[in-house]
N, C-alpha and C positions, 0 to 999 in steps of 0.2 A: 454649759455648766456640767462638769463631769463628776463632782462629788455631791451626792444627794444630801441636801440640808433640809431639815423639817421647817422650812421657811416659805412664806408666800411671797412670790416675786411680782414686781410691777415696775413700770417706767413712770417717773414723775417729772413733769415739766417744771423746770426752775428758770423762769424768765427766758424761755426758749432753749435752754440746755437740758436735754433729756438725761436724767440720772437713773441708772440701774439701781434698784433698791430691793431688799429682802427684809421681811418682818416676821417675828415670831415671839411668843411668850405673852406674859401679862405682868402688870405692875408698873413701877416707875420707868419712864422711857430712858433708854441708853443707846446712844449712837456710837458705833465702832467704825473707825476710819483706818484704811490700810496705807501701806507705803510703797515705795519704788522697789522693784519693778513688778509689783504684784496687783492683786485685786482683793475684793472682799473675802475671797476664799482663804486668806491668811488666818481668818478667825474660825475656820471650820471645826477645830477642836474645842475652841473656847465658847463660841456663841451659843450653841445648844445648851450648854450648862448654865450660862448666865440667863438664858431665857426662862429658867425655872423661877427666877425672882424678878425679872425685868421684862418689859417690852423692848426687845433688842432690835435695833435697826442697823442693817449692814448696807453700805453703799459702795459703788465704784466711784472714785473721784472723777471729775471731768478730765477727759484725756486718757483714762485708764479703763481696763476691763470692757464692759459692754455699755458704758456711758458715752455720751456724745463727745466728739473730739473736734471742737472748732479749730479752724486753721489759725496758727499763730500769726500775729502781725508785729510790726516794729514796736518794740517796747514791752512785748510779752504780757500785756495787760490781761489777756484771756486766761493766763495761767498764774496770775498773781495769787498769793494765798488769800487775799481779800476776796477776789472773785470766786475762788474755790470754796471758801468758807461760806460765802453768801448762798451758794448752791445748797449747801447742807442745811443752812437755816431755813431755806424755803422748803426743802424736802420735809423737815420735821414739822413745819407749820402745816404743810399739805396733809400730813398724817394726823394732825390735830394736836400736836405737842408744841406749846408755847414756851415751855421750860423743860430742860432735859439735861442729863449727864452725858459726857462725851469722853471717849478714850481714843487716842490715835497713836499709831506706830509709824516711825520714820517720817515720810512726807505727810502722812495723815496726822501725825503729832503736830507738825508745823501748821497745817490747816486748822487743827483743833485749837492751837494757841491763838491764832489770828481770830478765830470765831469767838473765843472767850474775850479777846480784847475789843472786838467790834460790837459784840452783842452780849455783854455781861449779864443783862437781865434775863437772857435765855439759857445761860449755862449755869447749872446748879453746882457742878463739880467737874474737874478736869483731870484726866490721867494721860501722861505722856510717856511713851515707851521708847527708850534708847535714843533720846535726843537731848541736847541742850539748845537754847534759842539760837536761831540763825545768826542774829547780830553778834552774839558772843563768839560763835565759831569763826566768823570772818575777822572779827577784831583781834582774835588770838591765834590766827592761822600761822603755822610755822612749817618747818620741813616735814615733821612727822605728820601733820595734817595733810600737807600736799601729797605725801606718799600714801597715807592711809585712806584719804578721801579724794584721790585723784579724779574720780568720776565726777565730782562737783565741777571741776574745771574743764574736763573733757566734754561733758554734756552741755556746758555753757558756751563752748566754742561756737563761732559763727561760720558762715559760708557753707552751710550744709555738711560740714565735716563729720560730726558724730552721726547724723542721720544716715549718711552714705555708708559709713563703716559698719554701724550696727545693722543696718538693713541688709548688708551682705551676708550676715549669718546671725540672725536674732536669737536662735536657739543657743548658740555658743555663748553669746553675750549674757543671756539670762542665767544659764547654768553656771557660768564662770563667776558672775557676781554673787549668786546665792551661795555657792559652795565656798567662796573665799571668806564669807562672813558667818559661817556656821561652825559651832564648836560645842559638842556635848548635847545630851538630850535626844529628843526624837528626830529622826531624819525627815526630810521633806516628803510629803505624800506624793507618790508618782502622779496621781490624778490631778492634784493641785498644781504641780510643776507643769504638767501638760497644758493645763488651762492658762497658766501664766504665759507660756510660750505661744499658745493660740492667740491670746489677746494682743501680746506684744509684737507679733509678726505683722500686724497691720501697720503700714507706713504712717498712717495718721496718728497712731499711738506713739510711735517713735518720735515723730515731730512734736507731739504734745508734751511728751516727757522731757525732751530737750528744752522746750520753752519753759516748762516748770522750773528747771534748774537755772535757766537764764534769768527768769523772774527773781529767783532767790538772790542772785548776785546783782540785781538791778532794782526793779520797782519794789520788791519786798523789803529791801534795805531802806528805801526811801520811807515806806510806811513804818517800818520798825524804828527808824531814827526819830520819826515824829512822835513816837510813843515813849521815847527815852524818859525813864523815871516813873512810868506808869506801871504800878504793880497790881496784879490780879488780886481780887479779894476773895473769890471762891476757893474752897479747898483744892489743893493740887497734889496729885500723887505722881512721883517720878519712879519708874522702874527702868533698870538698865542691865545689860549683860556684863558680868564682871570680867569676861574674857575678850570683850569687844573694845573698839577704839574709844567709845564714850567712857566706858568703865575704867580704862587704863590711862586716860589722858585728862580727865576732868574730875573736879570735886563736884559731883552732880548736884547734890543738895545745896551746897554753897552757891553754885551758879543760879539755880532756880530761886533761891531765896532773894536774889537781887531783882527778880521779875514777879514774884508772887508773895503774898503775906502769910499764907498758911500752907507750908510745904512739908511733905513727908515722903518716904520712899526707901527703897533698898535695891541692892543688886541681886540678880538671879544667876545661877551657875550655867551660863551659856554665852553665846556671842550676840549677834544682832537681832536674830529673828525670834524674839521671845515667845510670841503666841504659837509658834510651830515647834520650837526647840523645847520649851518648858510650859506647855499649855496648862497643866494642873496647877503649877505655881502662879501662873498669870490669873487663872480663874480665882484662886484663893485670895490673891492680893486685890483684885478688882471687886470681888464680892464683899470683902471686908470693908474696903474703902467706900464703895457706893452704897453700902447698907446705911 
């Protein structure tokens, strides 16, 4: 960890999966989940400010950062959003929190969505950053989606293809992905970028992240289709980058209103990486919502 955060670090066992976790602050519990290809450090601008009002919990998702990276097996159940969400539920229970708010960016938003579906009694409020539901994206995929989100299909390819290609130059892959989806606001912190590269240079992390995307196109859709018509009842905040693919290709609030009963949100002047591009606006929005 190269960015000093005023957080207390620990590893928590979640049914045999060791999850890297950092905690700070006091007040109502708030779990923050990162996306691909990053770690909990995506929140390094945001989390210390939110810790003034909340007990903030940062984790690395299984397969990412300094959390455990179980080897994928056929069917990718190890990286289903259901399995990844269950990890987070166990982490929060281990910390003494039976009910909590959660915010997730990118893949973390998909894990948070599944957590709210599977454990609605535990999630008091949900914020999703720069996503629409996975099922909606696949059901409405077109040429623009295939080009804009080509990595969804590349990472889900089999026969070890993405693992071999990314493993040849993980630093190039990370910096190319991040820079391609950044527009406006603060630049990436060099220390955070270095830590993303450090973590993602582990072949087990590359394999895990590919399994994460294979699960999205497989077992996650099976779980999502089972929940067709099931709308979340807790308040949901959607934030998105007005310059990114989500902001330019979806009516974000309309889509989420099909999946949740109490939806609000707005765009921010940036691309995909809201917590790093526009941290002050993210803090303002999350603080207002979770208050």
